[in-house]
LUMTI-559796 format. One record per residue (C-alpha): residue number from 1; x, y negated, z negated; residue in one letter. Coordinates in nm, 4 decimals, decimal comma, padded with zeros to 6 digits, always signed. Layout:
LUMTI-559796
<site num="NUM" u="X" v="Y" w="Z" residu="a"/>
...
END
This chain:
LUMTI-559796
<site num="1" u="+00,0000" v="+00,0000" w="+00,0000" residu="m"/>
<site num="2" u="+00,2734" v="-00,2465" w="-00,0793" residu="s"/>
<site num="3" u="+00,4431" v="-00,1631" w="+00,2512" residu="l"/>
<site num="4" u="+00,1199" v="-00,2452" w="+00,4317" residu="e"/>
<site num="5" u="+00,0919" v="-00,5763" w="+00,2435" residu="i"/>
<site num="6" u="+00,4550" v="-00,6557" w="+00,3282" residu="l"/>
<site num="7" u="+00,3886" v="-00,5821" w="+00,6946" residu="e"/>
<site num="8" u="+00,0844" v="-00,8080" w="+00,6889" residu="q"/>
<site num="9" u="+00,2874" v="-01,0772" w="+00,5148" residu="l"/>
<site num="10" u="+00,5684" v="-01,0324" w="+00,7683" residu="e"/>
<site num="11" u="+00,3168" v="-01,0637" w="+01,0531" residu="a"/>
<site num="12" u="+00,1744" v="-01,3812" w="+00,8986" residu="k"/>
<site num="13" u="+00,5237" v="-01,5247" w="+00,8482" residu="v"/>
<site num="14" u="+00,6115" v="-01,4407" w="+01,2087" residu="q"/>
<site num="15" u="+00,2906" v="-01,6090" w="+01,3259" residu="m"/>
<site num="16" u="+00,3766" v="-01,9141" w="+01,1185" residu="a"/>
<site num="17" u="+00,7314" v="-01,9220" w="+01,2631" residu="v"/>
<site num="18" u="+00,5921" v="-01,8899" w="+01,6161" residu="d"/>
<site num="19" u="+00,3394" v="-02,1655" w="+01,5499" residu="t"/>
<site num="20" u="+00,6114" v="-02,3889" w="+01,4058" residu="i"/>
<site num="21" u="+00,8306" v="-02,3242" w="+01,7121" residu="s"/>
<site num="22" u="+00,5450" v="-02,4097" w="+01,9464" residu="l"/>
<site num="23" u="+00,4651" v="-02,7240" w="+01,7489" residu="l"/>
<site num="24" u="+00,8331" v="-02,8293" w="+01,7568" residu="q"/>
<site num="25" u="+00,8384" v="-02,7842" w="+02,1361" residu="m"/>
<site num="26" u="+00,5194" v="-02,9870" w="+02,1626" residu="e"/>
<site num="27" u="+00,6714" v="-03,2580" w="+01,9423" residu="i"/>
<site num="28" u="+00,9759" v="-03,2764" w="+02,1714" residu="e"/>
<site num="29" u="+00,7529" v="-03,3039" w="+02,4782" residu="e"/>
<site num="30" u="+00,5508" v="-03,5779" w="+02,3104" residu="l"/>
<site num="31" u="+00,8687" v="-03,7640" w="+02,2126" residu="k"/>
<site num="32" u="+00,9878" v="-03,7536" w="+02,5739" residu="e"/>
<site num="33" u="+00,6486" v="-03,8681" w="+02,6961" residu="k"/>
<site num="34" u="+00,6479" v="-04,1461" w="+02,4378" residu="n"/>
<site num="35" u="+00,9918" v="-04,2642" w="+02,5533" residu="e"/>
<site num="36" u="+00,8782" v="-04,2589" w="+02,9154" residu="t"/>
<site num="37" u="+00,5648" v="-04,4542" w="+02,8302" residu="l"/>
<site num="38" u="+00,7742" v="-04,6997" w="+02,6281" residu="g"/>
<site num="39" u="+00,9994" v="-04,7635" w="+02,9296" residu="r"/>
<site num="40" u="+00,6957" v="-04,8012" w="+03,1549" residu="e"/>
<site num="41" u="+00,5421" v="-05,0407" w="+02,9048" residu="s"/>
<site num="42" u="+00,8601" v="-05,2504" w="+02,9028" residu="d"/>
<site num="43" u="+00,8586" v="-05,2604" w="+03,2831" residu="t"/>
<site num="44" u="+00,4929" v="-05,3645" w="+03,2924" residu="v"/>
<site num="45" u="+00,5569" v="-05,6305" w="+03,0265" residu="r"/>
<site num="46" u="+00,8491" v="-05,7704" w="+03,2265" residu="e"/>
<site num="47" u="+00,6356" v="-05,7738" w="+03,5422" residu="s"/>
<site num="48" u="+00,3547" v="-05,9481" w="+03,3573" residu="r"/>
<site num="49" u="+00,5961" v="-06,2101" w="+03,2212" residu="d"/>
<site num="50" u="+00,7342" v="-06,2707" w="+03,5713" residu="a"/>
<site num="51" u="+00,3806" v="-06,3030" w="+03,7102" residu="l"/>
<site num="52" u="+00,2826" v="-06,5460" w="+03,4345" residu="e"/>
<site num="53" u="+00,5866" v="-06,7598" w="+03,5159" residu="q"/>
<site num="54" u="+00,5055" v="-06,7520" w="+03,8866" residu="e"/>
<site num="55" u="+00,1436" v="-06,8375" w="+03,8088" residu="n"/>
<site num="56" u="+00,2524" v="-07,1365" w="+03,6004" residu="a"/>
<site num="57" u="+00,4825" v="-07,2532" w="+03,8816" residu="r"/>
<site num="58" u="+00,2052" v="-07,2157" w="+04,1393" residu="l"/>
<site num="59" u="-00,0383" v="-07,4087" w="+03,9208" residu="k"/>
<site num="60" u="+00,2167" v="-07,6888" w="+03,8856" residu="a"/>
<site num="61" u="+00,2662" v="-07,6893" w="+04,2635" residu="d"/>
<site num="62" u="-00,1088" v="-07,6981" w="+04,3167" residu="q"/>
<site num="63" u="-00,1437" v="-07,9912" w="+04,0776" residu="e"/>
<site num="64" u="+00,1356" v="-08,1790" w="+04,2571" residu="a"/>
<site num="65" u="-00,0311" v="-08,1185" w="+04,5935" residu="w"/>
<site num="66" u="-00,3681" v="-08,2294" w="+04,4597" residu="q"/>
<site num="67" u="-00,2107" v="-08,5523" w="+04,3373" residu="q"/>
<site num="68" u="-00,0426" v="-08,6100" w="+04,6745" residu="r"/>
<site num="69" u="-00,3693" v="-08,5438" w="+04,8554" residu="i"/>
<site num="70" u="-00,5539" v="-08,7827" w="+04,6236" residu="a"/>
<site num="71" u="-00,2965" v="-09,0542" w="+04,7005" residu="v"/>
<site num="72" u="-00,3265" v="-08,9883" w="+05,0755" residu="c"/>
<site num="73" u="-00,7061" v="-09,0004" w="+05,0582" residu="l"/>
<site num="74" u="-00,6922" v="-09,3280" w="+04,8681" residu="a"/>
<site num="75" u="-00,4624" v="-09,4721" w="+05,1352" residu="r"/>
<site num="76" u="-00,6935" v="-09,3498" w="+05,4110" residu="l"/>
<site num="77" u="-00,9905" v="-09,5053" w="+05,2356" residu="k"/>
<site num="78" u="-00,8014" v="-09,8320" w="+05,2060" residu="k"/>
<site num="79" u="-00,7118" v="-09,8185" w="+05,5756" residu="l"/>
<site num="80" u="-01,0709" v="-09,7389" w="+05,6654" residu="n"/>
<site num="81" u="-01,1904" v="-10,0359" w="+05,4595" residu="n"/>
<site num="82" u="-00,9382" v="-10,2603" w="+05,6361" residu="k"/>
<site num="83" u="-01,0497" v="-10,1209" w="+05,9714" residu="k"/>
<site num="84" u="-01,4125" v="-10,1921" w="+05,8887" residu="q"/>
<site num="85" u="-01,3192" v="-10,5416" w="+05,7756" residu="s"/>
<site num="86" u="-01,1275" v="-10,6023" w="+06,0986" residu="l"/>
<site num="87" u="-01,4167" v="-10,4654" w="+06,3031" residu="q"/>
<site num="88" u="-01,6566" v="-10,6920" w="+06,1209" residu="a"/>
<site num="89" u="-01,4262" v="-10,9888" w="+06,1743" residu="l"/>
<site num="90" u="-01,3863" v="-10,9025" w="+06,5420" residu="f"/>
<site num="91" u="-01,7623" v="-10,8657" w="+06,5803" residu="f"/>
<site num="92" u="-01,8180" v="-11,1971" w="+06,4007" residu="y"/>
<site num="93" u="-01,5637" v="-11,3752" w="+06,6179" residu="q"/>
<site num="94" u="-01,7079" v="-11,2221" w="+06,9326" residu="r"/>
<site num="95" u="-02,0596" v="-11,3098" w="+06,8230" residu="f"/>
<site num="96" u="-01,9593" v="-11,6682" w="+06,7410" residu="t"/>
<site num="97" u="-01,7723" v="-11,7130" w="+07,0691" residu="v"/>
<site num="98" u="-02,0570" v="-11,5764" w="+07,2789" residu="t"/>
<site num="99" u="-02,3123" v="-11,7726" w="+07,0798" residu="r"/>
<site num="100" u="-02,1525" v="-12,1050" w="+07,1464" residu="y"/>
<site num="101" u="-02,0769" v="-12,0469" w="+07,5143" residu="r"/>
END
């Protein structure tokens, strides 16, 4: 009877050792996967940082262009107002000249 109990105990110990070995292999695999994911995460973070910098630069460029366009539009409006004033003056002069002829 004690031999049978020892054999059962030995079988349980062997099962425990096998389970521990399998768990250790799984732990190693998970460590490797974790390291790989960590490297990938670093790469993604670096890419995100680069994209954020590029985005900030592009927004600054856009703002500069919008300011330039606003200045150009203001100049065009000024020119258009001068043109309309000159046209009105020309019309007035033409009207006055033809009126008194």
